[in-house]
Each structure stands twice: as C-alpha cells, then as structure tokens.
C-alpha positions in Angstrom: -175.7 143.1 -49.0 -173.9 145.4 -51.6 -173.2 144.4 -54.3 -170.7 146.8 -56.2 -171.0 146.9 -60.3 -169.7 150.6 -61.2 -168.7 154.0 -60.4 -168.7 157.9 -62.2 -166.1 157.6 -64.2 -162.9 159.7 -64.9 -164.7 162.7 -68.0 -160.9 163.1 -69.2 -157.5 161.3 -68.8 -155.2 158.4 -69.5 -156.4 155.4 -71.4 -156.6 152.6 -68.5 -154.8 149.9 -70.3 -152.5 148.5 -67.3 -155.7 148.5 -65.6 -157.9 146.3 -68.5 -154.9 144.8 -69.4 -154.4 142.7 -65.5 -157.8 142.2 -66.3 -157.0 140.2 -69.0 -153.9 139.1 -67.7 -154.9 137.6 -64.6 -158.0 136.2 -66.1 -155.6 134.3 -68.9 -153.3 132.6 -65.8 -156.1 130.9 -64.3 -157.8 129.6 -67.2 -154.1 128.0 -67.4 -154.8 126.9 -63.7 -158.1 125.9 -64.6 -156.6 123.5 -67.2 -154.6 121.8 -64.8 -155.1 118.6 -62.9 -155.7 119.2 -59.1 -152.2 118.0 -58.3 -150.6 120.3 -61.1 -153.6 123.3 -59.8 -152.4 123.1 -56.7 -147.7 122.0 -57.0 -148.6 125.7 -59.6 -149.6 127.8 -56.4 -146.8 126.2 -54.4 -144.5 127.2 -57.0 -145.7 131.0 -57.5 -147.8 131.7 -54.4 -146.1 134.0 -51.7 -145.0 131.8 -48.8 -143.7 133.7 -45.2 -141.4 131.3 -44.3 -139.8 131.2 -48.3 -139.5 135.0 -48.1 -138.6 135.2 -44.9 -135.8 132.6 -45.7 -134.6 135.0 -48.8 -136.5 132.2 -51.3 -138.3 132.6 -53.9 -138.9 136.7 -54.3 -139.9 136.3 -57.3 -143.5 135.1 -55.7 -143.9 138.4 -54.0 -145.3 139.2 -57.9 -146.3 136.3 -59.0 -148.6 135.9 -56.5 -150.6 138.7 -57.1 -151.4 137.6 -60.4 -152.5 133.9 -59.1 -156.1 133.0 -58.0 -157.2 129.7 -55.6 -161.1 129.4 -57.4 -163.4 131.2 -60.2 -165.4 133.3 -57.4 -161.9 134.3 -56.0 -160.7 135.6 -59.3 -164.4 136.9 -60.6 -164.4 139.0 -57.3 -161.2 140.2 -57.6 -161.6 141.4 -61.1 -165.3 143.5 -60.3 -163.1 145.2 -58.4 -160.4 145.9 -60.6 -162.9 147.0 -63.5 -164.7 149.3 -61.2 -161.4 151.8 -59.1 -158.9 150.9 -60.9 -159.7 152.6 -64.4 -160.1 156.2 -62.4 -156.6 155.6 -60.5 -155.0 154.9 -64.2 -156.8 158.0 -65.8 -155.7 160.0 -63.2 -152.1 159.4 -62.8 -151.0 157.9 -66.0 -150.1 154.6 -67.4 -146.1 154.0 -66.1 -146.9 155.2 -62.9 -150.0 153.4 -62.2 -148.6 150.2 -63.3 -145.7 150.8 -60.9 -148.6 152.1 -58.5 -150.2 148.8 -58.6 -147.2 146.1 -58.3 -145.4 148.4 -55.2 -149.0 148.0 -53.4 -149.0 144.7 -54.0 -145.8 143.9 -52.9 -146.0 146.6 -49.7 -149.6 143.6 -49.4 -147.1 141.1 -49.6 -144.9 142.4 -46.8 -147.9 142.9 -44.6 -149.2 139.6 -44.3 -145.6 138.3 -44.0 -145.1 140.3 -41.0 -148.2 139.2 -39.1 -147.7 135.5 -40.5 -144.3 134.7 -39.6 -143.5 131.0 -40.3 -146.4 130.4 -42.4 -146.1 127.7 -44.8 -149.3 128.5 -46.6 -149.3 130.2 -49.9 -151.1 133.3 -50.4 -152.5 133.9 -54.2 -154.4 136.8 -55.0 -155.1 140.4 -56.7 -156.8 141.7 -53.5 -153.4 142.9 -51.6 -152.9 145.2 -55.0 -156.2 146.1 -55.5 -156.2 147.5 -51.8 -154.0 149.7 -52.8 -155.8 150.4 -55.5 -158.9 151.0 -53.5 -157.2 153.0 -50.5 -156.0 155.6 -53.0 -159.2 156.1 -54.6 -160.8 156.7 -51.1 -158.0 159.9 -51.0 -158.5 160.7 -54.4 -162.6 160.3 -55.0 -164.2 160.0 -51.9 -167.3 161.6 -53.1 -168.0 159.2 -56.2 -170.7 157.2 -56.5 -170.5 153.5 -56.1 -173.4 152.0 -57.9 -174.2 148.4 -56.9 -177.6 146.1 -56.3 -178.4 146.0 -52.5 -180.7 142.8 -53.0 -182.5 143.9 -55.7 -182.8 147.5 -55.5 -180.2 149.8 -57.8 -178.5 152.2 -54.8 -175.7 154.7 -54.9 -173.3 154.6 -52.2 -170.6 157.4 -51.9 -166.9 156.0 -52.5 -165.9 156.9 -48.8 -168.8 154.9 -47.1 -168.3 151.5 -49.3 -164.2 151.8 -49.0 -165.0 153.3 -45.0 -167.2 150.6 -44.3 -164.5 147.7 -46.1 -161.8 148.6 -44.4 -163.4 148.5 -41.2 -164.2 144.7 -42.2 -161.0 143.6 -42.9 -159.2 145.6 -40.0 -162.0 143.6 -37.8 -161.2 140.6 -39.2 -157.6 140.7 -39.3 -157.5 141.3 -35.5 -159.6 138.3 -35.1 -156.4 136.6 -37.3 -153.7 137.1 -35.2 -152.5 133.8 -34.0 -154.7 131.9 -36.5 -151.4 130.0 -39.1 -154.6 128.2 -40.3 -155.0 129.8 -43.5 -157.8 131.3 -45.2 -158.1 134.9 -46.6 -154.7 137.1 -46.2 -156.5 139.6 -44.1 -153.2 142.0 -43.2 -152.6 141.4 -47.1 -156.0 143.6 -47.9 -154.8 146.4 -44.8 -151.5 146.6 -45.6 -152.3 147.3 -48.9 -155.0 149.9 -48.4 -153.0 151.6 -45.6 -149.9 152.1 -48.5 -152.8 153.3 -51.0 -154.3 155.6 -48.7 -150.4 157.0 -48.6 -149.7 157.3 -51.8 -153.3 158.4 -52.5 -152.8 161.9 -51.1 -149.1 161.9 -52.7 -151.6 161.8 -56.1 -153.3 164.3 -54.9 -150.1 167.1 -54.5 -148.5 165.7 -57.8 -151.6 165.2 -60.5 -154.5 167.1 -59.1 -157.9 165.4 -59.4 -159.6 164.9 -62.6 -163.4 165.6 -62.0 -166.3 162.6 -62.6 -168.6 162.0 -65.5 -171.9 161.5 -63.6 -174.3 159.6 -65.2 -177.8 160.9 -65.7 -180.5 159.3 -64.2 -182.0 158.7 -67.6 -178.6 157.0 -68.5 -177.9 154.8 -65.5 -179.7 152.1 -66.5 -178.4 151.5 -69.7 -175.5 149.3 -68.5 -174.2 147.7 -65.5 -170.8 149.2 -65.2 -169.9 152.7 -65.3 
C-alpha cells in the first residue's frame, strides 16, 4: 500500500492561503464536532450534512456547501487533509487565490450533485471534503501529470508519477462506484469522488489555457529526506 506524503512544488506562484486556510477550517470544525456528545454529534451531522432527499425536495440547499467542511471521524479528517496538503497548494499557486476558492467550492457542488443523482431519495447524510478534493485531484492530473508524488510503500520511500497515482485512484473510485449502485445503506460517497474528479479534469484543461502550467521545483536527492512534506 502506497501512503503519499508530498509532491513536487510549484517553483513560483501565488501563496496557497486558501488551501492552508481550508485545512485549518476543517480541523477547527471537527474539533468542535469532537467536543459534542454522541447525540449532539449526530444531530450536527444531520443538520449540516448533505441529505439527497432533502436537496431533491428543495430543502437545506446550504448543506451542499456546509457538508464539505464536516467529517465523520478523526481518520476521515486526517486522510482528507493529507490530500489537501499535497495537491491543493499547487493548484492555488497556479491559478490564484480567488479562482482557487471558487473552483474548490464549485468542485464540492459538482461532487454533491453527482452523489445525489446516483443516490436519489437517500436519507443518509454525506459529509467530508473528499468531493471537493477530488476536483482538485482531477485538475492536478491534467496540470501536473509528471509531478512526483512522494510517499512510502511499506517502509520504502518511493516516488510515483501523478498520472499513475491519480489514474489508479480514479480507477478504484470508479470500480467502487459501479459496485455501489443500488446500495442505499450509506458508506463512502464514491460518486461524489467520481463527479468531483471529472469536474476537476475539465477545469484542469481550462486552467492550462487560461494560466499555463508553472514549473515545478524538484527536490534534489540529498534534500528529499529533510522533510516528509514536499
């Protein structure tokens, strides 16, 4: 199993204020969630999570956004924030702060819409940043396909090209998404991942036209062990 911890960085560009700000916001919100007793925690998720049947009825439309900042557990939060740390900063550095914030939120909306389409009538709340992050990853595979995704395979430090890592990730999501069709028991929102990623890929081609692709700063071999995050 490959566990990613970093990537090649954009050499010059916009400071990723929103990418890091979203990480902080997600952590702060989950700290509040974790402070609640189980009943209040569940009530909070029901209030601000995205429930397909409610959206279809035109109710609680704000949850299409609020749900992207909620998480169901510490592991859910940590996994998403690691991916945010790795992939979001390069996109923001490339396209600018305000465009990135708009893209991220639209990616979350696209992911939510796809989830609702494939889970009509569901009363299970969906939460998590993974739909919006999938959009970021979709844009990343288009803009930085040869970037080195740095990580560990068991105890060995390895680099994997982004197009291989993200391509395999999308293949896994697609397989799980098709397998989940007709399953109304809840679980992982695979179709939010798929919809977000496809949206991000389309935006990635647009970003290449509008902003170009900045150069990446590749760490020298002697420098790669200094910090776990690139």
